C-alpha positions as CSV (number, residue, x, y, z in Angstrom):
1,V,-10.9,4.9,-5.1
2,E,-14.2,3.8,-3.7
3,K,-17.0,6.3,-3.4
4,L,-20.5,5.9,-1.8
5,G,-22.6,9.0,-1.6
6,N,-20.3,11.6,0.2
7,D,-18.2,9.0,1.7
8,W,-15.1,7.9,-0.1
9,S,-11.7,6.2,0.5
10,G,-8.6,5.7,-1.7
11,I,-5.4,3.8,-1.8
12,W,-2.1,5.0,-3.4
13,R,0.5,2.6,-4.2
14,G,4.1,3.4,-5.5
15,F,7.5,3.8,-4.2
16,L,9.2,6.0,-1.6
17,I,12.7,6.7,-2.4
18,G,14.9,6.5,0.7
19,P,16.3,10.0,1.6
20,V,19.4,8.9,3.6
21,D,21.1,5.8,4.9
22,G,19.8,5.1,8.4
23,R,16.8,5.4,10.5
24,V,14.0,7.5,9.2
25,T,10.8,8.4,11.1
26,L,7.6,8.7,9.2
27,K,4.7,10.5,10.6
28,G,1.0,10.5,9.6
29,E,-1.5,13.0,10.5
30,S,-5.2,13.3,9.5
31,D,-8.5,14.3,10.8
32,Q,-9.9,11.1,9.4
33,A,-8.3,7.7,9.1
34,I,-5.0,6.8,7.3
35,G,-2.9,3.8,7.1
36,L,0.7,3.4,5.8
37,S,2.8,0.5,4.7
38,V,6.4,0.6,3.6
39,A,8.2,-2.4,2.2
40,E,5.2,-4.5,3.1
41,K,5.4,-3.6,6.8
42,Q,2.3,-1.9,8.3
43,L,3.9,1.1,10.0
44,I,0.5,3.0,10.6
45,E,-2.5,0.9,11.5
46,F,-5.6,2.1,9.6
47,E,-8.2,0.8,12.1
48,A,-6.3,2.1,15.1
49,F,-5.4,5.6,13.7
50,A,-6.1,8.4,16.1
51,N,-5.0,11.9,14.5
52,S,-1.3,11.3,14.5
53,A,1.1,8.3,14.5
54,T,4.8,7.8,13.9
55,A,7.1,4.8,13.0
56,T,10.7,4.3,12.3
57,I,12.2,2.3,9.6
58,E,15.8,1.7,8.2
59,M,16.3,3.0,4.8
60,E,19.1,3.4,2.2
61,A,19.6,6.7,0.3
62,G,18.2,6.5,-3.3
63,K,16.5,3.0,-2.9
64,P,12.9,2.7,-3.8
65,Y,10.6,1.1,-1.2
66,P,7.1,-0.1,-1.9
67,I,4.6,2.2,-0.2
68,E,0.8,2.0,0.3
69,I,-1.1,4.9,1.7
70,R,-4.8,4.4,2.6
71,F,-7.2,7.3,3.4
72,S,-10.8,7.2,4.4
73,L,-13.2,10.0,4.6
74,P,-16.4,8.2,6.1
75,T,-18.3,11.4,7.0
76,G,-18.2,13.3,3.6
77,G,-17.3,17.0,3.7
78,K,-13.6,18.0,3.7
79,G,-10.7,15.9,5.3
80,Y,-6.9,16.0,5.1
81,F,-3.9,13.9,5.6
82,E,-0.2,14.5,5.6
83,I,2.7,12.0,5.5
84,S,6.1,13.6,6.6
85,W,9.4,12.2,7.6
86,S,12.5,13.1,9.7
87,W,16.0,11.8,10.2
88,A,19.1,12.7,12.1
89,D,17.1,15.0,14.6
90,R,15.9,17.1,11.6
91,P,12.3,18.7,11.9
92,Y,9.5,16.8,10.1
93,E,9.1,17.8,6.5
94,I,6.2,16.8,4.3
95,I,7.4,14.0,1.8
96,E,7.8,15.8,-1.4
97,R,6.5,14.5,-4.7
98,N,10.1,13.8,-6.2
99,S,10.5,11.2,-3.3
100,L,7.3,9.3,-4.6
101,R,7.2,7.2,-7.8
102,H,5.0,4.8,-9.7
103,S,6.5,2.0,-11.5
104,T,6.5,1.9,-15.3
105,I,3.8,-0.8,-15.2
106,Q,1.7,1.3,-12.9
107,E,2.2,4.3,-15.1
108,V,0.9,2.4,-18.3
109,E,-2.1,1.1,-16.5
110,I,-3.0,4.5,-15.1
111,R,-2.8,6.1,-18.6
112,K,-5.0,3.2,-19.9
113,T,-7.7,3.9,-17.4
114,F,-7.9,7.6,-18.0
115,R,-8.0,7.6,-21.8
């Protein structure tokens, strides 16, 4: 997390667990700027973000995919972002925490940082 005055931005890196075999559409929404990469593919461009964007990716059920989410709040105050997904014509659902993971190495580093 980088913070300058009331402005801040952050990057979260971890793993997204595939919900099903097949095409999954990811949707990012924010009143600020976000970026999303999955399996080292930039799916939502941080610089070109305009309130909402979607991208489709092939996934396997239960497989962990490296994910990076970027968020920027350049004006201070409040902001929000949501990352949701849909597949097989289902309505979009916010990705639940049990579908997001850190690696063991990341967990150890996080615990060292906050001791």
